[in-house]
C-alpha positions in Angstrom: -72.8 -49.5 -101.4 -74.0 -51.9 -98.8 -73.9 -51.6 -95.1 -71.5 -54.5 -94.8 -69.0 -53.0 -97.3 -69.2 -49.6 -95.6 -68.1 -51.1 -92.3 -65.4 -53.2 -94.1 -64.0 -50.0 -95.7 -64.0 -48.2 -92.3 -62.3 -51.2 -90.6 -59.6 -51.2 -93.3 -59.0 -47.5 -92.8 -58.7 -47.9 -89.1 -56.5 -50.9 -89.4 -54.1 -49.2 -91.8 -53.9 -46.1 -89.6 -53.3 -48.1 -86.4 -50.7 -50.4 -87.9 -48.8 -47.6 -89.5 -45.3 -47.7 -88.0 -45.2 -43.9 -87.4 -48.5 -44.0 -85.5 -47.3 -46.9 -83.3 -44.0 -45.0 -82.5 -46.0 -41.8 -81.8 -48.3 -43.6 -79.4 -45.4 -45.5 -77.7 -43.6 -42.2 -77.3 -46.7 -40.5 -75.8 -47.2 -43.3 -73.3 -43.5 -43.2 -72.4 -43.5 -39.4 -71.9 -46.7 -39.5 -69.9 -45.9 -42.3 -67.5 -42.3 -43.6 -67.5 -39.9 -40.8 -68.2 -38.1 -39.1 -65.3 -39.7 -35.8 -66.3 -43.1 -37.4 -67.1 -46.2 -35.3 -67.4 -47.6 -36.7 -64.2 -44.5 -35.7 -62.2 -44.4 -32.3 -63.8 -48.1 -31.8 -62.8 -47.4 -32.8 -59.2 -44.4 -30.5 -59.1 -46.5 -27.6 -60.4 -49.1 -28.3 -57.8 -46.5 -28.3 -55.1 -45.0 -25.0 -56.4 -48.4 -23.4 -56.3 -49.0 -24.6 -52.7 -45.6 -23.3 -51.6 -46.1 -19.9 -53.2 -49.4 -19.6 -51.3 -47.5 -20.5 -48.1 -44.8 -18.0 -48.9 -47.3 -15.3 -49.4 -49.0 -16.2 -46.1 -45.6 -15.9 -44.2 -44.7 -12.7 -46.0 -48.0 -11.2 -44.8 -47.4 -12.5 -41.3 -43.9 -10.9 -41.3 -45.3 -7.6 -42.4 -47.9 -7.7 -39.6 -45.3 -8.6 -37.0 -43.0 -5.8 -38.2 -45.8 -3.3 -37.9 -46.7 -4.6 -34.4 -43.0 -4.5 -33.4 -42.7 -0.9 -34.6 -45.8 0.1 -32.7 -44.6 -1.6 -29.5 -41.2 0.1 -29.7 -42.5 3.6 -30.3 -45.7 3.7 -28.1 -45.3 2.9 -24.4 -49.0 3.1 -23.8 -49.7 0.5 -26.4 -46.8 -1.7 -25.0 -48.5 -1.6 -21.6 -51.9 -2.5 -23.1 -50.3 -5.3 -25.1 -48.6 -6.8 -22.1 -51.7 -6.6 -20.0 -53.9 -8.3 -22.7 -51.6 -10.9 -24.0 -49.4 -11.8 -21.1 -51.8 -10.9 -18.2 -49.2 -8.6 -16.6 -50.2 -6.1 -13.9 -49.0 -3.3 -11.8 -48.4 -3.6 -8.0 -51.7 -3.5 -6.1 -53.8 -4.6 -9.1 -55.8 -7.7 -9.4 -56.5 -9.6 -12.6 -59.7 -11.5 -13.3 -59.7 -13.7 -16.3 -63.1 -14.5 -17.7 -63.2 -17.4 -20.2 -66.2 -17.7 -22.5 -67.3 -21.2 -23.5 
């Protein structure tokens, strides 16, 4: 078998596979599903990425809510902590006290 006839046989095989009506329909269907359909693979992938992002955001806010509930509980039950919190966060003071705010650069 010569080199030329080998490539001719390969070319015939590829040609018969590519021009098979079932293969053409399958390729067209794949392209349609991937790019043009309302529920295309690309839009599904984007939706999946958005869902993952929103789940992370939800977890962050759930953690923040838990922290704030814990802080609120502590502020409602402990008067000494409430006074410390008010002094540190809101710069409140008692009568006769002076507050010096030192900012570090």
